[in-house]
N, C-alpha and C positions, 0 to 999 in steps of 0.2 A: 153154348154160344152166346156171346154178350155183345151188345150193340152200343158203340161210344160215338156220341156227336161231337166233333171237333171242327176246327178251322183251318182251311187251307192257307199255307203260309207261302204262296208265290206272289200273286198280284193284289192290288188294293181293293179288288172286289170283294175279296174275303168270303168266298163260297163256304157254306158248311157241308161237311161230308159226314155219312154214317159209317164208321169202321166196325166191321164184324170181325171179332176176335175170338179164337179158341186156341187152348194150349199156348198162350203167349205168341200167338202168330195171327197175322192179319189175313182173314180168309177172303174178303171181298170189300170193295170201297163203293158205296153208292151216294150219289149226292143227296143231300137231305130235302125231302119233300116238304113243301109248305114254307121253307126258310124263304123270307121276303127278298133275299138278295139273288138266290139262284134257283130256288124252287124246283129241285129235282134235276137240275142240269149242271154240267161241269165241263171245263175244257180237258184236253189230254194231260196236262200237266198235274192238275188236282187229283184227277181219278186215278193217277199212277203214283200217288205217294206211298201206297204199300210197298213199291219196289225198294223203298230205302231200308226196309228191314233186313234185305240180303245184299244190296249193293254197296253199302257203305262198309269198307273193310279196312279201315285205317286202325292203328293200335289204339287200345283203350286206355294207355298210359300216356303221360306226357313226355316230352323228348326235350333235352338241353343240349345245345352244341358244346362238344367236349374240345380239349386242347388239340385234337387232331382234325378239328373242323368238321366233325361228324355229328350228327344228331343222335343222342345216346338215350335210350329209355330210363326214366326214374320213377319214384312214387311221387303222387300227387302232392303229398306233404313236403317233399324235397322241391318239387317245382314250384309250389307256392312260395315257399321261403325264399328259393333263389330269385324269383321275379320280385318279390316285395324288397328284398335287400338291395337288389340292382336298382330299383325305382328310388329308394331313399338315398342310395349312394350317388346315383346321378343328380338328384336334387340338391343333395348336400354340396357337390361340387360346382354345379352350373346354375342352380337356382330352381325354383318350384316349376316354371314354364319350360324347363329343359325336356320335360316329359310329356307326351301327348298321346290321344287315343283317337281312333276312327271306329265308329260303330256302323249300324245298318239298319234299314228299315224293315229287316226281316226279323228282329228280335222282339220279344213281347215287351209290353209297357213296362213290366216289373223288372226286366233285365236292364232296359234303358234307365229306369230310375235307379237301380242299385248302382250301375255304372257311373251315372252322374253323382251320385252321392259320394262314391269313393273318389273319383278322379277329380270332380269340380269342387264338392264342399270340403273334403278331407284333405286332398293333395294340393288343392288350389292350382290345377293345372288345366290344360285344354283338351277339349273332346269335341270333334265334329263327327257328322255321320255322312254315308253316302247318300243320305237324303237330299244333301247339297248338290248332287248331281242330277236331281230330277224335280223336287219340289220347293226348293228354296225360293224360287220366283214367285209362286203362287203364294207362299207364306207371307212375303213382303208386301205383294199386292193387296191380299186381304187385309193385312194389319193396317196398312196406309188408307185403304178405301173404306173398309167396314170397321175398322177399330180394333179387330181381333182376327186370328186366323181362322176364319169361319166359312167353309164351304156351305153355300146355303140350300143346296138341293137335296132330294132324295132320288134314288135309281128309279123310282116309279115315274118321274117326271119324264123320261124318254118315252114312255108309253102315252103321256098326256099332252105331249107337245104337238102342235101342227106345223111348225116350222122348226127343225133340227139343224144347227149349224155347226159342223166340226171344223175346227181351225187348228191346223198342225196335229191333228190326230187321227189315228188308224184302228179304230177299235175292232175291226174285223180281225185284225191279227194281234193287237195287243190286249184288247179287252172283249174277247168274244161274248162274254155273258152280257156286257152292256149292249153290244150289238144286238144281242138276242132280245132285248127290251125294245129296241127300236124295230125290229122285225114283228114284235108282238103288238106294236101300235096300230090300232084298228081305225084310226081317224082315217075317213074316206080320201080326203084331198090333202094329206099331209105332205110336206115337201122336206127331203132330206139333201143337205147341202154340204160340200166339202170345200174347203180352202185350203191348198196345199200345191207347192210346185210340181209334185209327184203325182202321176195317176196311180194313187195307192190302191190297195184291194178294197179299201172303203170307197174310194172316189169311183171305182168300177161298179159299184153297188148302190149309187145314189143318183138322185134326179138332176142335180146341178153339181158341176165341177169347175172351179175357179183357178185355173193354173198360174198363179201369180208368180212373178220372178222372185227367186231366193231372197229372204229377209227382207221383203217389201211390205210385210204384214201390218206395220204400224202406219205407213203411208196410205195403204188401203183403208184401214179402220178409221183414221182420221178424216179421209175423204168421204166415206160413207157417213161418218157422223155429220160432217158439214152439209151433205146433201139431205139427210134427214131433218136437220134444222131448217134448211132452206125451203124445204117443201112442207113445212109444218107437220112433219110425221113424227110428233113427239108428244109425251104424255105430260102437259104443263101442270097438271094437278099434283102428279106424283113428284116432279122436280120440285115444285114450290114447297110441298109438305115434308118430303123426306130427304132432300139432298142439299148440298152446299157447293158453291163454286161454279155453278152452271154458266153464269153469265160470262165469266172469264173463259171457260172452256168454250162457249159459243163464239166469242171473240177470237180466240186462238186458232179455232180450225177454219176460219174464213180463209186462211192462206192455203189450205188443202183442197184446192180446186180440182174438178172433175179432169181438166187438162192435165193437171200435175200427176194426178192419179194414175191416168193412162201411160204416161211417159215413164213413170218409176216402176209401177207394177207389171207393164207389159201386158195388162188385161185391155180388151177393147172397151170403148165408151159404154156401148150397150150392155155389155156384161156387169160393169159397176152400177149401171142405173138398174139393171134387172135385179141384182141383189138388194139394192135400196127398196125396190118394190116389194120384193119376197119378204124383207123384214116387217114393212109397213103393212103388208096385208096379211101378216100372220096374227092370229088371235092370241096364241100363246107360244111365243118365241124362245127358244132355249139354245144358248151359245155354249159350246164345250170345247175346251182346249187342254192340250197336253204338251208333250215334249217338243214339238215343233215349234211352239211358243216359248216354253219355258228355258230351252237351251240355246240362248241367243245372248248377244252383247248389248241389247236394249230390251231385255225380256220382261221386265217388271213393267215398264210403261207400255208394252204390247198388251200384256194380260189386264193392265187397267184400261186400256182402249176398249177392250172387250166388255169389261164391267160398265164403262162410261155408256156404252150403246144400250146394255140392258137397263141402266138406271133411266136414261133420258126417254126410253120408249115404256117404262113401266113393266118391263119384263122381269121382274123378280119378286119373290115372295108368293107367287101364285103358282097353282098347278101347272107343270108343263113348261115352266119358265126358268130363267136364272143365267148368271154368267157363271159356268161350273167347270172347275179345275178337275180334270181326271188325274187321279194319282197313280204314281208308279208301282211302289212296294206295298206289301200286305199291311205293314204297321208304319207306314211313313207319318200318319196322323199321330199316332202315339209318340214317335220319335220327336215330331214338331213340338208337341205340348208337353211332354213329360220326360225329356232326356236331360233337363236341367243345362242346356247348352247355351240357346240365344235368349232364354227366359227362364224365370224360376218355374218349378214344377206347377203346371196347371196354368201357366201364363202369368205375365207381369214382369216389369223390369226390375233388374238386379238392385237398382238404386232407390226403388220406391219403398219408403219405409213402412207404410201400412202393409204393403203385401209381404215384404220381409217378415214382418211380425206374425202374420197369419201363417205363412209357410213354416217358420221356425215353430210355432205353437203346434201346428198339425204334425211335424215331425218330432216334436218333444226334445227340441235342441236349442242351444243358445243361438242368437241371430249372428254372432260373430262366425259361427261355423259356416254359414251359407257362402256360396260363391258370390263374388262381388261385382263381377261383370261378365258380359258375354265372352264365349270363347272365341279365339281367333279361328278363322275360317280354313276349310280343307286346303284350299291352295296355300294358305299362309303356313299352315303345318309343314306341307312338302317342302316350300320354298325355305322354311326355317330349318328343316333338315340338312337341306343342300347348302345353307349358308353356314352351318356348324353351330347354330342356336339351340336346336333340339336335339338330344342324344339317345331319346329312348321313345318307343312307339309300341302301342298295343292295339291291334286291330282285331275286330270281332265280326266273324261271318261275312267278311266282304273281301273283295279281290282286287285292290287297287293297281297292281302290276299289270292287270288287263284293263279294267274299267277306267282308270283316271286318265283324264285329258292329257295329251301329250305324254304318253305312259312310259317312254324312255327316262323322263325326270323322276318318276318314282323309282325305277330300277336304280338310278343313280343314288337316290336318297337311301334306299335300303342297305346298300353296302356301306353306308357311313354310319350306322346306328350302333351304338354299344349294346343296346337291348332292343330286340325286334321280336315281340310276341305275336304270333300268328294262332288265333282261337277259331277253330272251323271243324266241320264234320268231314272234311277230306283233308289229307295230309300231302296232296299232290296238285294243289292249285298253284298257279304261277307265282303267287306272293309268298310261298314257303320257300322258294329258292334261296333266300338269303336270311331267313329267320334265325334267330338264335335259340328261340323257345316255341315249341309247338304244343297248343293245348288242344287235344281232341275232344270234342263235346258231341252230345247225342243230336240227332235231327228232332224235328218237331213232333213227330209220332210217339217221343218218349218225355214230352215236356208238358209244362202248364203254364197258363198265363192268359194275358188279355190282348186282344187286337182291336184296333180301330180302323175301320174302313174309309173310303173316300167320301161316304156320306154321313161321316161322324157315328158309325154304328160301332158299339162295343160288342165283341163276341168272344167266347170262350175257347181257348185251346186247352185241351185235356189229354193227358197221356193214354195211348192206346196200347202200349207195350210197356212191360216193366224192365227197368234197366239192369243190365248186367252188374256184376260185383264192382267192377272198377270204371263202369261208365258214370259220368257226371254231365250235368246240364250247364248251359251258359251261366245261368243264375248261381249254381254251385260253384263255378270256376271263378266267378268274380268274388263271390262271398269267400272263398278259400284265400285268395291274395288279400283280401280286406282283412281278414283275421290275422294273416301273417304280417300285416303292416302294423298291427297292435291298435286297430281301432277300437278294440274292446266293447264297452257299453254303448258306443255310437251304432252298433249293430244289434242291439237288443230287440229293436222293433222291426228289423229286416230279416228274420231267421228264414223265412219261407216266401215264395211268391204271393201268397195269399195275404201275408203281412204287408208287403209292398203295396199290393192293390189297395188294401185298407188306408195306407198313408197317403197313396196319391187321390184316393177318394176324399180323404180330408183336405188335402191341398187343393182339390178343385172347388170347394165350397165357395159360393159367392162369384165365381167367375163365369164368363159365357160357357165354358165346357164343363159346368157343375154336373157331376154324376153322383151326387150324394145319395140320391134315390135307388142307385144300383148296388147290388151286394154281389159277392163272389158266387154264392150259391143261386142267385136269381138269373145268371147268365147261363148256367148249366142246362142243356137240353132246351134252350129257349129260342126265340126269333131273334136274338140280339136287341139292343136297345141303343137309340141314338142319342147322344148328348144334345142339348142339356136334358137332364132328367133329375130334377132336385127331390130332396128328401121330402116325403109327404105328398108328393105329386101322383097322379093316377095316370097309367099309361093307356090312353085312349086310341092310339093308332101305332102300328108298325112302321109307318111311312111319315116323317115328319120333316117339313122344311123351315128354315129359319126366314126371318124379317117379314112374316105375313102380317105383322101389325106396322111395318115401315120404321120401325126403331132399329137403330144400329148401335154399335157398341163405341162409338166415338164420343167425346165429351158432350158435343152438341145433340147426340142421337141422331144425327143424318149422316148418310153415305157422303163421301167426298168425290168430287170430280178431280181427279189428278192426271195430269198430262205434261209432256215436255216436248220440245222441238226434236223431230226426227234426227238421229245422229248419223253422221257418216260413217261407213263401215270401217272400223279400225284395221282391218286387214283385208282390203280389197283385192281383186284378180289384178295381175300384171302381165306384161308381154311374155315373162318368163313363166308364169303360173297362171294360164287363161282359164283354166276350168275350175269348177267348184265341186267339192266332195261333200255329199249330204250322207248322213248316217241315221239308222233307226233299226227297228226289229226287223228280222228275217221272215219268220214264220210263227204260227200258234204255238208250236211245240218248243221252239227254242226259248231259253231264258237267260237273260245277261250273258254271263260268261261260259254258260254251258255246263258249268261244273255240277249242277244238279240234274239237268234234263238229259245229260249224256247217259244216265243211268237207264233211260226208258228206251227198250229195244225199238219200238215203233219210231219214236223220234230220231233216233240215231240212224235208222234204216233209210229215213227220207230226207235227213240233213246232210248237206255237203260237209266232207270231212276237212276241206280246206277253204281258206277264205275266197269270197267270190265278190264280184262287183257288177252292177248293172249299167249297160252303157247303150246309149241312143243308137238305133240301128243305122241312121245316116252317118254318124259320126264313126261307127264301126267300118262302114263300107269306105269311107274316105280313107281309112287308115289301114285297109286290108285286113280287118280283125274279124274272124270268125267265132262262132259259139265255142266255149271251152278253150279257146286260146288264152294265153297268159300276157299279162302286161305288168310293167313296173310302175308304180305311181309315186311321184316325187312331191313331197309337201313343201310348203313355203317355211315350214318350221325345221327343215333341214333333214328330215327322216324320209325313208322310202320303204315301200311294201309291194310285195307281189301278190296278184289276184288272178284267178280264172275269170274270164269274162262270160256274161249272160246278156245276150242281145235283147233289147226290148224297145217298144214305142212308148212306154210308160214313164221315161225320165226325160228331162229336156236336153236339147242338143249339148248345151254347155256344161251339163251336170252329170257326175257320176255318183252313183249310190251304192253304199256299202253296207251290209248288216253288222251290226256292233258287237255279234257275238264271237268275233275272231280278233285275236290280239293285234292282228295286223292293222285293224281299222284305227284304232286310238294311239297307235303309234304316229299316225299322221295328223291327228287333230291338234290345233294350236292352244297355248296357253293364254286365252283371251276370255273375260268374264264379264258378266252384268255387273254395273258399279254397284248396284244396290244389293243384289241377291248373292254375288259372287258365285252365281252358277256358271259353269263352263259353256262355252259357246261352241257346241259339238257340231253344228249343222252346216257351217259354210266356210270350209277350208280351201283356200286357193292352191290347185295342184296343176301339175302336168304328168304327162304320161308317155311311156315308150313301150312298143311291143316287143315282146321277148322271142 
């Protein structure tokens, strides 16, 4: 029996697991002891990855839709040629940007990079990722405030903070390993605080819960900032030495008075004042946010309001502090920095001549080959299909028919495509319904590559099982199409994932995410390594945070206070749609659209088979609705869905809460986006309901 250490490819914690393999079968999975992220622990999802060796049952050969509108099995070479020919034909007829791709935060860094090389550099077309659905807000906030997409923290900070504030985050359910770090925190007088409209599972287990009204986060944060300044609860030395724009911010927040904060947020005056005192009295304050902030119509400014509070109180760059974004998918960080979509490989603008020269030299190509502008965004891709401008789409390991906001718009788009390639480990996901080509690829237990977690840690995925004769990886599928496209010598340096790793390593040189000191071999059986780690440096700690020296990646070397007037809700409730639909995760076991976690019997046994929704007990009583009865919810977007009711006191009277794991949920969410990140506003949909 041999032991293979690899990385869990569910959430962005990126736990490491030891797979014990005998006769090409995984016998058992044990969380890696001593690994600085999870240290011998795992949630049910990761420890069940061995189930994929028997539950993934789709064909090992690709399928192409024939004249009878049926998917017919073909050889890999035939499929590669068909897709390549169709792509070139579509671009010849309609232009290079008539083709598009959508990737996922679950691919390896090397797969992102290769897909970006093929689609963005060679084909000069557009590729966005489902990272747009979860982390685009934090990316933009980091870039504008810090000068680079650079989450500053290490997970150890959750154990070192005496004041831990979660804003729009539910780690008990969504990131249980992170919550475990909070539970391991031994500081005697530590305070754990939750700011959330819903009394989430995390809120039920904390010291303070502030149930603000939906999407009043920004008003609250500006009010808190104003009060901190008024009371002189700020770190003047840090502000003076390491930031810019504070005086303008100070003047700006004067309008966000306590009286207005109470009126807009629905919190009591004493609650807001209590929160201010908790921040002031904390020695090491950490502020953590995730989808409750990111998925909103003014999300970037909300994230930056969190950053502003950390900066003005000096709670950044020290142990137990930080404005810390909790990431969604396992390799969202890799997607953000190395997918070649919104910036060059490793970061940098497409029109920066110095950076273009560096990347071209690293890839050993002419500068003219490199993409010349950022991709259009996910919503623009779907809108482009429905407008008739985009005729071909290739999606990898994502399920937008289910997960895309206002998902009937994707259903409409899929039917209009001349080429629709779905690449996945399952052939029965909702997105395959109208595909013209299906590429079956292997799961992570048969792949190799690199992941970057939420704290910038690179870790190795290594194959636990040997592939069967016709099985291929995502990397091999992309490479197969690339060869059929005629890329020739442009693929000479991309033959294997290790080759791609070394290319990205070269591209990272001199950037904030420089990992030239990390080799492919050094990641194997390791503790992972956080970037930056430059060539020639010595690794003195497994836990490193950014900005300890107070130097940021902006031109001035200072962090920026960025702010903007609170916007009016672009889609408020009305007399016809007086309720608000909130969405989020349902349980520790369920993952996104449930295509992977449905394979784990325990998760299936304890998960509802049908869509359900939480309703306040008083609202239920008024409408004569009992547990497990059904209602129909009508959305302001013109769609409706049926749900089974679960009655609770944990949601507001005016609010309904639906787990996102059911296709019915995003049938109702509207096509509203943050103006800067273009991340969808999943959280506050005006709705009405009727009992069935």
